C-alpha positions as CSV (number, residue, x, y, z in Angstrom):
1,X,105.3,-195.0,-25.8
2,X,107.9,-191.8,-26.6
3,X,108.2,-190.2,-29.8
4,X,111.8,-191.7,-31.6
5,X,114.2,-188.6,-32.1
6,X,114.6,-187.2,-35.5
7,X,117.6,-188.4,-37.1
8,X,119.9,-185.7,-38.1
9,X,121.6,-184.4,-41.0
10,X,124.7,-182.0,-40.7
11,X,126.3,-182.4,-43.8
12,X,125.7,-183.0,-48.0
13,X,128.2,-186.3,-47.6
14,X,125.7,-187.6,-45.0
15,X,122.9,-186.9,-47.3
16,X,124.9,-188.6,-50.3
17,X,126.0,-191.8,-48.0
18,X,122.2,-192.3,-46.5
19,X,121.2,-192.1,-50.2
20,X,123.8,-194.2,-51.4
21,X,124.8,-191.7,-54.1
22,X,128.1,-191.1,-55.3
23,X,130.1,-188.2,-53.3
24,X,129.4,-184.8,-53.9
25,X,131.1,-182.4,-56.3
26,X,131.0,-180.1,-53.5
27,X,130.8,-180.3,-49.4
28,X,128.9,-177.3,-48.9
29,X,126.1,-177.0,-52.0
30,X,124.2,-179.8,-53.7
31,X,121.3,-180.7,-55.7
32,X,119.6,-184.3,-56.2
33,X,117.3,-185.7,-58.6
34,X,114.5,-187.3,-56.9
35,X,113.6,-190.3,-59.5
36,X,117.0,-191.4,-57.6
37,X,114.7,-191.9,-54.7
38,X,112.6,-194.2,-56.2
39,X,113.8,-197.4,-55.4
40,X,115.4,-196.2,-52.5
41,X,115.5,-198.6,-49.5
42,X,115.3,-196.1,-46.9
43,X,115.9,-197.3,-42.5
44,X,112.4,-197.7,-41.5
45,X,113.4,-196.6,-38.2
46,X,113.6,-192.9,-40.0
47,X,110.4,-191.0,-39.4
48,X,111.6,-187.8,-39.4
49,X,115.2,-185.6,-40.5
50,X,116.4,-182.8,-38.7
51,X,118.5,-180.6,-41.5
52,X,121.3,-178.6,-40.2
53,X,121.1,-177.3,-44.0
54,X,119.5,-175.5,-45.8
55,X,116.4,-177.3,-48.1
56,X,114.9,-176.1,-51.2
57,X,112.7,-178.9,-52.9
58,X,110.7,-178.8,-55.9
59,X,108.5,-181.8,-56.2
60,X,106.2,-183.4,-59.2
61,X,104.0,-186.2,-58.7
62,X,102.2,-185.2,-55.6
63,X,98.3,-186.8,-56.0
64,X,95.9,-184.7,-53.8
65,X,98.1,-182.7,-51.3
66,X,96.2,-180.8,-48.7
67,X,97.1,-177.1,-49.2
68,X,95.6,-175.3,-45.7
69,X,92.2,-176.5,-45.5
70,X,91.7,-177.7,-49.0
71,X,92.7,-180.4,-51.4
72,X,94.3,-180.2,-54.9
73,X,94.7,-182.9,-57.8
74,X,97.8,-180.9,-59.4
75,X,100.3,-181.7,-61.5
76,X,102.6,-178.4,-61.3
77,X,105.8,-177.7,-59.3
78,X,105.7,-177.7,-55.5
79,X,108.3,-176.1,-53.8
80,X,108.9,-176.2,-50.1
81,X,111.9,-174.3,-48.3
82,X,113.5,-175.5,-44.4
83,X,115.9,-173.8,-42.9
84,X,118.7,-175.0,-40.7
85,X,116.9,-176.9,-37.5
86,X,113.4,-177.8,-38.8
87,X,112.3,-181.4,-39.4
88,X,111.3,-183.0,-42.2
89,X,109.0,-185.7,-42.4
90,X,108.8,-188.9,-44.7
91,X,105.9,-189.9,-47.0
92,X,103.3,-192.0,-45.3
93,X,103.7,-194.3,-47.9
94,X,107.1,-193.7,-48.7
95,X,108.0,-192.6,-52.1
96,X,106.1,-192.0,-55.0
97,X,106.9,-194.0,-57.3
98,X,105.9,-191.1,-60.4
99,X,108.0,-188.2,-58.0
100,X,109.7,-186.2,-59.8
101,X,112.0,-182.7,-59.2
102,X,115.4,-182.2,-57.1
103,X,116.7,-181.0,-53.6
104,X,118.7,-178.2,-52.9
105,X,121.0,-178.8,-50.1
106,X,123.0,-175.2,-48.8
107,X,125.6,-175.9,-45.7
108,X,124.9,-172.1,-44.0
109,X,128.9,-172.3,-43.9
110,X,128.7,-171.7,-47.6
111,X,126.9,-168.7,-46.9
112,X,128.7,-167.2,-44.3
113,X,130.2,-163.4,-44.7
114,X,128.2,-162.3,-47.6
115,X,125.2,-160.4,-48.2
116,X,122.9,-162.8,-49.2
117,X,123.5,-164.4,-45.5
118,X,122.5,-161.8,-43.7
119,X,119.1,-161.8,-46.4
120,X,117.8,-165.2,-45.1
121,X,115.9,-164.2,-42.4
122,X,114.5,-161.8,-44.9
123,X,112.8,-164.8,-46.3
124,X,109.7,-165.7,-44.4
125,X,109.2,-168.5,-46.4
126,X,111.7,-170.6,-44.7
127,X,109.3,-170.7,-42.1
128,X,106.6,-172.0,-43.9
129,X,104.6,-175.0,-42.3
130,X,104.6,-177.7,-45.4
131,X,100.6,-177.2,-46.6
132,X,102.1,-173.7,-46.6
133,X,104.0,-174.4,-50.2
134,X,104.1,-172.9,-53.0
135,X,103.0,-174.1,-56.4
136,X,104.3,-173.1,-59.3
137,X,102.7,-172.4,-62.7
138,X,104.8,-173.8,-66.2
139,X,106.6,-170.9,-66.9
140,X,107.2,-170.6,-63.2
141,X,109.0,-173.7,-62.9
142,X,111.0,-173.3,-66.3
143,X,112.4,-170.1,-64.5
144,X,113.7,-171.9,-61.3
145,X,114.6,-174.7,-63.3
146,X,117.3,-173.0,-64.9
147,X,118.6,-171.0,-62.2
148,X,119.1,-174.6,-60.3
149,X,120.6,-176.1,-63.6
150,X,123.3,-172.9,-63.6
151,X,123.8,-173.4,-60.1
152,X,124.4,-177.6,-60.5
153,X,126.4,-177.0,-63.8
154,X,128.4,-174.8,-61.8
155,X,129.8,-176.8,-58.6
156,X,130.4,-179.4,-61.3
157,X,133.1,-177.2,-63.2
158,X,136.8,-177.4,-62.6
159,X,135.9,-174.7,-59.4
160,X,137.9,-171.4,-59.6
161,X,137.8,-167.9,-57.5
162,X,134.2,-167.1,-59.3
163,X,132.3,-170.1,-58.5
164,X,131.0,-169.5,-55.1
165,X,130.2,-165.8,-56.2
166,X,128.2,-166.9,-59.0
167,X,126.5,-169.7,-56.9
168,X,126.0,-167.1,-54.5
169,X,124.3,-164.8,-57.2
170,X,122.0,-167.1,-58.9
171,X,121.2,-168.9,-55.6
172,X,120.0,-164.9,-54.7
173,X,117.7,-164.8,-57.8
174,X,116.4,-168.0,-57.2
175,X,115.3,-166.7,-53.7
176,X,113.9,-163.2,-55.0
177,X,111.8,-165.3,-57.6
178,X,110.1,-167.4,-54.9
179,X,109.8,-164.1,-52.9
180,X,107.7,-163.2,-56.2
181,X,106.3,-166.1,-56.9
182,X,104.8,-166.6,-53.4
183,X,103.3,-163.4,-53.6
184,X,101.3,-164.1,-57.2
185,X,99.9,-166.9,-54.6
186,X,98.6,-164.5,-51.8
187,X,96.5,-163.0,-54.8
188,X,95.8,-165.6,-56.6
189,X,94.1,-168.0,-53.9
190,X,91.7,-165.0,-53.5
191,X,89.0,-167.0,-52.3
192,X,91.0,-169.6,-49.8
193,X,93.3,-166.5,-48.5
194,X,90.0,-164.2,-48.2
195,X,88.0,-167.0,-45.9
196,X,91.2,-166.6,-43.7
197,X,91.1,-163.3,-43.5
198,X,87.8,-163.3,-42.5
199,X,88.2,-165.5,-39.7
200,X,91.0,-164.3,-38.3
201,X,88.7,-160.9,-38.3
202,X,86.0,-162.7,-36.5
203,X,88.2,-164.3,-34.2
204,X,89.7,-161.1,-32.7
205,X,86.6,-158.9,-32.8
206,X,85.3,-162.4,-30.8
207,X,88.5,-161.6,-28.2
208,X,87.8,-158.4,-27.7
209,X,84.2,-158.4,-26.8
210,X,84.2,-161.5,-25.2
211,X,85.8,-162.7,-21.5
212,X,88.9,-164.1,-23.4
213,X,91.2,-160.8,-22.3
214,X,90.3,-160.9,-18.7
215,X,90.9,-164.6,-18.5
216,X,93.8,-165.1,-20.9
217,X,95.3,-161.6,-21.2
218,X,96.2,-160.2,-25.1
219,X,95.9,-162.3,-27.8
220,X,99.3,-163.6,-29.6
221,X,100.4,-164.2,-32.9
222,X,100.9,-167.8,-32.2
223,X,97.4,-168.5,-30.5
224,X,95.9,-167.7,-33.9
225,X,98.4,-168.8,-36.2
226,X,97.4,-172.6,-34.3
227,X,93.7,-172.0,-34.1
228,X,93.8,-171.3,-37.9
229,X,96.3,-174.4,-38.5
230,X,98.5,-172.0,-40.3
231,X,102.5,-170.9,-39.6
232,X,102.7,-167.6,-37.6
233,X,105.0,-166.6,-40.6
234,X,102.9,-167.5,-43.3
235,X,100.0,-165.9,-41.4
236,X,102.1,-162.6,-41.3
237,X,103.0,-162.6,-44.8
238,X,99.6,-163.5,-46.2
239,X,98.1,-160.3,-43.9
240,X,100.9,-158.5,-45.3
241,X,99.5,-158.7,-48.8
242,X,96.3,-158.7,-48.4
243,X,96.0,-156.1,-45.7
244,X,98.9,-154.0,-45.7
245,X,99.5,-154.9,-41.7
246,X,101.0,-158.4,-39.8
247,X,99.2,-160.2,-37.9
248,X,100.7,-158.3,-34.6
249,X,99.3,-155.4,-36.1
250,X,96.0,-156.9,-36.7
251,X,95.7,-157.3,-33.2
252,X,97.1,-154.1,-32.4
253,X,93.6,-152.7,-34.5
254,X,91.4,-154.3,-33.0
255,X,92.8,-153.7,-29.6
256,X,92.3,-149.7,-30.4
257,X,89.0,-149.8,-31.9
258,X,87.6,-151.6,-28.8
259,X,89.6,-149.4,-26.6
260,X,88.1,-146.6,-28.2
261,X,84.5,-147.5,-28.3
262,X,85.2,-148.1,-24.4
263,X,86.6,-144.3,-23.7
264,X,83.8,-143.2,-26.3
265,X,80.6,-145.3,-24.2
266,X,81.4,-145.8,-20.9
267,X,82.7,-143.6,-17.8
268,X,85.5,-146.6,-16.8
269,X,88.9,-144.8,-15.8
270,X,91.9,-146.0,-18.2
271,X,93.3,-147.9,-15.9
272,X,89.9,-150.2,-16.0
273,X,90.0,-150.0,-19.4
274,X,93.2,-151.2,-19.6
275,X,92.4,-154.3,-16.8
276,X,89.6,-155.5,-19.3
277,X,91.7,-155.0,-22.3
278,X,94.4,-157.5,-20.8
279,X,97.1,-154.8,-19.9
280,X,98.7,-155.5,-16.7
281,X,99.4,-152.1,-16.2
282,X,97.7,-148.5,-16.8
283,X,100.7,-147.4,-18.2
284,X,101.3,-150.1,-21.0
285,X,98.1,-149.1,-22.7
286,X,98.5,-145.6,-22.8
287,X,101.8,-146.0,-24.2
288,X,100.3,-148.2,-27.0
289,X,96.9,-145.9,-27.9
290,X,98.9,-143.0,-27.8
291,X,101.8,-144.6,-30.5
292,X,98.9,-145.8,-32.7
293,X,96.6,-142.5,-32.5
294,X,99.1,-139.9,-31.6
295,X,97.1,-139.1,-28.8
296,X,96.4,-140.0,-25.0
297,X,93.4,-142.2,-24.1
298,X,92.6,-138.8,-21.5
299,X,92.6,-136.4,-24.7
300,X,90.7,-139.3,-27.2
301,X,88.0,-138.8,-24.0
302,X,87.7,-135.4,-23.7
303,X,87.3,-134.8,-27.8
304,X,84.6,-136.9,-27.1
305,X,82.7,-134.1,-24.2
């Protein structure tokens, strides 16, 4: 049986109609309280929704949510982010009756030709998966809710030439706080994150010492993320915080380690070592090696003679 296509939402007015809410105050930005969804009679045929909007949500009352490979019983705020083109899948058992919080919807046109529009791609959390959501402390949640209340008051008031600039400024602050709180989360959830880092290290070490290089070529960030059941952006953000390097940089680090070992302990040619390490062309290997070590493979080998 074919998987049904996700229901597509292109505007904030469409969201309000679907939820039986009054017309929105603003056509390009809006905030909906989750308590208004508790008794919502949703179409049972809609299992997933594709948004042409930015979506930011804060939930309370999600019980025993999976975070990575761990389950957490928590009562703190849970914040998640979606970029246009991403899909939101519905709750397995419908909307929980105790669910509280809000959802912020932003049409890309609202950000058009602003500095914030150009910054949006820098916020990696818009590419994180649902299980990589942001856990907020009470203090952090108070800060976030204060910003949301200000945005809501602004678009519900009489609009003037400053209204959009004020809301854009508060959105910028909202996303800056989100970035700060995510970095805090990478640090405070040390056990989970350290285990993930160990798995990445072991995976790459085994990969470069096994037969995978000859069979599959160089490992990709996507392959590693899929094996660890995390998104590529979350993995790179986490590793950057823990090690100062992205996933791709760690792959290259392990590659260079293995290359140095082969250059210093074998008499294989540079071309043979390059092939062994998954390169189709030895020139590509030599270029990467020099970029990472400031010397060619032959110069490195000569230093051992």
